[in-house]
N, C-alpha and C positions, 0 to 999 in steps of 0.2 A: 149630609151628615159629615162632621169633621172626622178625619182619619187620625190614627194613633200618632203618626208623625206630626200632623198639624197641632195636636194637643201637647205632645211631649217634646217635639223638636228632633226626634230620632226615630229610625226604623226599629221594629222589633228585632232583637238579636236572635241569630240562629246559632245555638251552641250544642256541642256533642254531649256535654254533661252540665248539670245544674251548677251555677256559680257558687263558689265556696262561701261568700259573704254577701248575699243579695240584700238590697236596701228596700225599704217599704215603697211600694208602687212600681218596682222594677218588673218588667214583663219580658219573657224570652220564650223561644221555641226550642224544645229539646229534640234534636234531630235523631237521637238514638232511640228514644221511646216514642217519638212522633206525637208529642203532645205540647199544648201551649200552657205555660205556667206563669205564675206571678207571685210576688211576695207581699204579704199583708202583716198586720200586727193584731194579735188576739185581744179582744176587749175583756174577756172573762176566763180565758183558758179554753183549749180545745184539743181533741184527739184527732190525729190524721193517720191514714194508713201508710205503712212502709213495707219493705220487703218481707215476705213470709219465710218462716223456717223451711228448710229443704225437707226435713222429716217432721211432719205434724205430730205433736205429742202433748202430753200433760204431765203435771206433777214432777217436773225436772228441777234442776237447781240453776241459779244464775249468779253472776258477779253483781251482787246487790247494789254496790255503789258504782257500778260501771257507768260510763258516759253514754248518752244517746248516739254518740259517734264511735263508741268502742266498748262492746260488751260481749259476754260469753254465756251460752246456755248449754247445759250438759245433763245427760241421763234422762230419766222420765219413763213414761208409759206410752207406747205406740201400739198400733193394731196387732203387731206380732208379739207383744209382751214387753218386759223390761228392756231398756236399751242403755248402751254406754256412749251413744252418739254425742259428739260435741260439735257445736257450731259457733263461729266467730262473726260478730256484726261490726261493720265498718261505717255505720251511719246511713247506709242505703240498703245493703244486701247481707244475707247470711251465707257463710262459706263453711263447708264441712272441714273439720280438722281432726287431730288425733283423739281417739276415743278414750274414755275413762278405762281404768284397769278392771273395774267392777261394775257391771250393769246394775242399775237400781233406780227406784222411784222414791218419791216422798223424802228426798234428801235435802240437806241444808247447803247453802252456798254463801260465799263472801268474795270480795275482790273489788278492784278499782277500775279494771279495764279488761280487754280481751287478751292481755298479756300477763294478767295477775289475778288468780282466782284460787279458791279453796272449796273442795267438795267433801261433805261429811255426813255420816249416818245414812238412813234410808233403808231400803230393802223391800220386803213383802213377798209372800209366797205367790206363785210357785218358784220363781227364779229371779234372784237368789232367795233361798229360804230364810225365814227368821228376820231378826232385827239386827242391823249392821252398825258397827262402830268405826269402820274403816274411814280414814281421812286421806285425801289425795291433794297434792299441791301442783298447781299449773304455772309453768314458767313462760308461756307464750307459744310453746311448740309441743311439750310433752307433760303428761301427768306422772307424778312420782308418789308412791305410797309413803306415808309418814305415820306418826303416832296416832293410835286409835282414840276415839272418845273413851272416857272412863266407863260410861254406861251406854252400851249399844242400844239403838232405838230407831224407829221409823216415824214418819209424819212429823219430823222436827221442824223448828223454825230457826233460821239462821240469818246472820247479817255480819257486816264488817267492811271497813274501808280499804283493807289490804288483805293479802293472803297470809300475813304474819300477825294479824290482830282481828280475831273474830269471836262471835258469840253464838252458842247453840243452846236452845231452851225448849222445854216441853217435849212433846212427842209421845210415842207409844213404846213402852218397854217390854211387855205390858205390865201393869195397867197404864192408863194415861198418867203422864208424869208432870211434875213441876220442877224437875231438876234443871239447873243452868250450869253450863261450862264455858270457860273463857280460854281462848287460844292465844299463845304468845309467840307463835312461829315454830315452836318445837314440841310443846306439850299442852294438854288440856288440864285445867284446874277447876274444881267445883267452886261455885260462888253462890250468892243468895238465891234461894228458890223462888219461883213464882208464887204469888198469893193464891192463884187459881190454877190447878193442874189442867192442862189442855193439850190438844194436838190440832194440826191443820189450821192454825191461825196464820198471821203474817207479821213479819218482823222487819224493821228497818232502822238504820242508824249505825252506830259504831259499838265496839265492845265496852265502852264506858258511858255511852249515851244512846239509848235505844228506846223504841216504842213498839209494843206488841199489841195487835188488834184482832179481836174476834177469835174464832176457832171453835172446836168442839169442847165447850166448857159450859158452866152455868153461872151467869147467863152468857149466851154466845156473842153478845155485843161488848163484852167486858174488855177494857183497855188497861194496860199497865205500862209504866215507864221505868227505865233502868238507869241508875246513876254510876254504874261501875262496881257497885257493891250490893245494892238492894233494889227490889221492885216496889213500886208504889201504885196503888189503884188510881186511875184517872177517869175522865169523862167518857162514858160509853159512846160507841159508834151510833150515828143516827139510824143506820140500817144494820141490825145485827146480822152477821154472816160468818161463814167459814170458807176455806179454799179460795181466798182472794189473793191478789197481788198487792205489793206496796213498794214505795221508794222513799228515800229520805236520808238526811245526813245526821240527825240528832233526835233527842227525845222531845224536842219542841217544834219539829218540822217533818211532816210525813204526808204522803198521798196514798190512799187505799182505793182499790178499784176492782170491780168484778166480784165474783164469789157466788156462793150458794146460800140463799136465805132460808129455805127454798121458796120459790124457784130460783133459777139462776138469774143473776142481775148484772147490769152494766154500770151501776151507780158508782160514782167517784166522790170521795170525801177528802178534804184537806184538814190536817191537824196543825194548830198554831201553838201548841203547848198547853192550852186550856180548854179549847172547844173545837168541834168539827163543823165544817161548812160544806154543804153539797155543791158540787160543780158539774160540769158537762159529763154526760154518760159516755162510756165506750160505745163504739158503733154498733155493737151487738152484745147481748148478755152472754157471759161465759164464766166458768169456774175453773179451779185448778190452774189458774193463770200465775205467771211469775213476773216480777218487776225488777227494774234497775234504774238508777239515777237519783234525782232529787225530787222535791215536791213541786218544782217549777219546770223541770225538764226530765221526762221519764219515758221508759219503755214498758209496755204491757205485752208479754210474750206467751204465745201458745195457749194451751188450756183445752177446755171442752166447751163447745158452744151449746146454746139452749136447745138446738135440734137433737143433740145427743143420740146415741152414745158415742158418736165419732169424735176423734180428737181434732184439734185445730192447729194450724201453723201460722195463723194470723199474728202480725205484730203491729202495734200502734204506738205512735209517739205522742207524748203530752207536752204541750207548750203552754206555760202559765200565762196569766194576764200580763199584757205588755210585751210578750215575747214575739219574735218574728216567726212566721209560719208560711211555708211554701204551699201554694194551692195549685191544683190542676184544673184548668177551665174545660168545661164540657158544653155541649149544645143543648143540655136539658135544664 
């Protein structure tokens, strides 16, 4: 049998860390993790496992436009209750950093990286009580309280490309709301309401071009797109659900994954501006998951897995069709 060197003309490299820009077909041995790895190209898109959160939890907030190499996750619900814990992702691992000023769950998030994020809304009894309007700005090392939402609420949906341009919509005031507010870096302003009041859906895009999918509404698979002023009804999800995660950069490009149908699901769907296409599932069914990135390069963060009621720290990376994907070789 021919050896790797005879086929490729080189020995398998031994590296302390994965190469920053591996090419298709490249193989190396990671001496730190003691595993053999290789680089392939996905044919139709695939999820792969990456570093887990240090504190497993669900229903937190994320820098929704964060990169798969630079993202932030904050707040949420962990076994001890509401948390203010914040973690920064570097493309491989999560590192704990400065906490939110206010512990909360079901909050909205926006931002472009682990140095640029916005947290808003959320809450839920027993701690903290009620429905919150507090907004906090992240500068890469600390959270600073800033102008509150006009309408305090929990179970909101948020998105935005930076911490100075964000969108917050829906949620529980109570009752379930259709209110939408736009953030300009210093203040929230009310803008066009949703056509369908709802909470616990998922929102991706920017404050002028967004898509909202699913949630606790009627019907639960309902989708709406936002143009900076008004919401328009669009094609429903193939699988109606709530408590899912999403990623995307506009109202014509989004990825939705996981959620509660019920039961919990790992299904992934891609939006192209007019229709949804089912793609590869998450490795396991989970709900209350959060997302970051684009429709071709995304993160699925935390949540609650199908075995419930425990929370999950698992993080998965999405690589769209034609993208490079690092794989770990096993003997199975």
